[in-house]
C-alpha positions, 0 to 999 in steps of 0.5 A: 729754272725757266719755268720761274722765268716765264711765270714773272713776266706773267704777274703784271699781266695776269691781273688784267685776265679772267681766270677761266673755269677747267674741269675734267670733261663731265661723263658721257649721258647714257642714253648718247653712249648706248648704240655705240659700239665698245672697245672693252679691253681690245682697244689696243689691238684696234689700233694695231698695237702688237703684244710685244710692246715692253720698250713702247715709250722708253726714254720719253716723259709724259706730263699728265696734267689731271686730278692726280694718279693712285701710283699704287694701282696694279695695273702700274706696278712697275710705272715710272711716276714722278707726282708733284701737286699744285692744289692743296689737300691730299688727292681724293679724286684720282680716278680720273688720272689713274685711267688716263695712266693705266692707258699710256703705261698700264703695265698689268696683264688686264691693262696694258698700255700704249707706251709702257716704258714711258714714265709720267709725270703726274701734275694734280692741278684739279681738286677732289671735284675735278674742277680746277682753273685756266691760271693753276692749268697753265702753270702745270704746263710751265712747269710740266715743261721746265721738269722735261715732259716731251708730250703733255697730255690734258683730258680736261678743257674749258669753254673760255679762252685765257690769255695765261693759258695760251701762253702756256701752251706757245711756251710749251710748243717753243720748247719742243713739247706736244701737247695732246688735250680732249675735245670734250663731252657735251656734243656740242660745235665748239670744241674746249680749250686747250684743245682748241688752240692752235698745234695742240692735238685735239682728239674726239672720240670714236667707237669700235666701228670707227664711228664718231661718238655723238657724245664728242664735241665737234669743229675747229680744233678737232685733229684726230680721233682714237678710241674712248668707248667703253674702254676697260681702264684703272680707277681709284682704289685698285678698280678697273672700270669701262670708260668713256669720253674724250680723255679716253681717246686724247690718253691714247692718242698721248701714248701713241706719240710717246710710242713714235718719239721713243722709236723715233728720238730725232722727229721734229716737233711738227711732225707730230701734229 
């Protein structure tokens, strides 16, 4: 397999590089979100998505590299979800990944995704606390590419660049796969990795007035903004929550790309970034 060959090339190099922490973005501080206009259940309307979009995403596979997904959630009824894990133990923090999935392929009246006909490949790289490392995330990228992903969503990040993670990003790009990633929620200059890498679509958060969120990181690597304040999403345990953060925004962009690719299957990857 291509992934196996690529991983073999890393063996000597991995030993000489640091394995950096990567995690879900911290939830935005409440005092920062106050004053920003929430989307509620209107984010798709704000983006101009038509109500009749049942076929958006058909034939496109979106990999969600995250904490796992709860495919039994009512919002994901009928969604095509394939799962595999690079982390030991059962997923106990799948709320974050489930929220991301509902934004992309939600299929209920109250949780309709941007590209509901897309298929989902859930790659679990984060533990029960939403924590992981750059080597495991890199493996997740390579596996997602090898398993046929067209778009990869990474609502996660770290402060430090890893040579291994960057190589995995380049591997995806060389295979025509678009990576979308959250820029981070610390409200500081300095976009998280992998969003900061060239060619990765780094996504910031906007509120319902179209203003950039005060909690979003900024600087080189921010490419586009999307809804990220008070968005109604699924969560683990059949819950629905009001979710804020660049994680949310990243999922919307991944969904839009899946929809666009399904409508224009011959579109070169360069036109999606």
